[in-house]
N, C-alpha and C positions, 0 to 999 in steps of 0.2 A: 335529825339526825347530829346537825350540826351543831357548833357550839356557839353558833350568832354572828359569827367572824369570818368573812371571805365566801368563796361563792360555797353553793351546797356539792359535797360530794357525789361526783356522778358514777357510780361502780360499773357500768355497760362504760362507759370511754377508760377507764381503768381497765376492765378486762381487752376491752381490744386493745389496746397499746402492747399489754403484756402480750397477746398473742403476737403481734406485730413486729415486737421488740425478739421473741424466740423463733418466730420464723426465719428472723436475718441470722441468729445466733445457730438455727438450724437443731433445736431442741426442743423437749415439748415441755409449756407449759408446768411450771411444778405447784403443786396445793400450797394456797396460802394465800394471806390478803396483799394486795398491791403493795400498800407502803414497806412490808416485809418481807418481800421478792426483792427489793428494790433498796429495801435500806442500809445497805452498806456502800454501796458502790459498788462493788464489784461485776453485776449484773450488765449494769450501763457501762461502764467500763471496758468490757468484751463486748458488747454492742457496739459500741464506738471504735475499738481497732475492729473489728470487721468491716464496719463502714470507711473509714479512715484512719489506717495504723500509723499511718506520719505522724500524727494530733496525741496518739497513746503512748508515747515511748517513755515518760515517767512513770507508767501504772503498774502498780505491786498488788496483787491481792492482799487482805489482809482483812485478821479480825481485833486490832486494834482502834477502837475508838478515832483516835488521832488520824491516824492513815485513810481511815475510811471517808473522814470529813473531807481529808487532801483528795481522797479517788474523787468524789462526787466533785468537787472544785475542776479538778483535770476536766471530766465529762463536763460543766457548763460551760466551761472554756473551750471546749472541742467546740460546741455549742454555735458561741459566739463566731469562731474562724469558718462553720460552714455557712453559718448566715443568718442563724438565727439571733432577730430581735432582741437585745439587752431587759426588753420592756415582756418578755417572755419567756423568759428565766424564771427558775425557781432558783431558794433559797437552800443552802447546805440545811436547816432547820426545818426546812418545808417537811424534808426526807426526814434527814435522822432523827429530829424528834416528833416527826408525826404532826409539826405544826398547821402545815396546810399539802394534803398529799394532792388535792387537785389542782394544784400548782403545776407539781410533777407529770400529769396525765397532759395539763395543759404543753407543756415546755417540749413533750414529744410529740404532741400533734403539729406544734408548729415546726421541731424537727421533721417531722413526716412530710410536711406543704412544702419546705424546703428541699430536702431530698428528690422530691418528684420532679423537679426543675434540675436541680444539681445531678443526679444517682437514678434518673428513670429508668433502667435497670433493676431497681431495689422495689419490693412490695410496696405501694404505695397506704397513706396511712394519713389522717389529717385533712383538712382543705388544699388545694394545691392553693401556694402562695401567687396572688396578680405578678406579671411581670411589670416594672415600671417601663412606660412607653410616653415618649416624650411628642408635644403639641406642638402642631407647625402652627 
């Protein structure tokens, strides 16, 4: 199934991520592939607006590829500001050019883990991130 590069796609993880995103949006999950649904960045930005509207003030829905790339970048920047480690982010081409959709699912799982700590009012998704403890 894979191209021999990167991790193997896990369609179950992708569907779980979509269900989580759309449950927070309060919308039914649309029919289609994971990457097709998220590819233009609009769903991800609307999702982030629901979680942290203050981080998505520059988002504008668009059908133009350049603006879509910008929107994907706004989403990943917001992930960092919420606390997702940079090593868990995806690159714009991973989604828009379908280079590594599994990286997008991984980023959403890490975002879900961070949100379990900072927004426990939201439905959980992904492994909860451990809180740092100080050794004495």
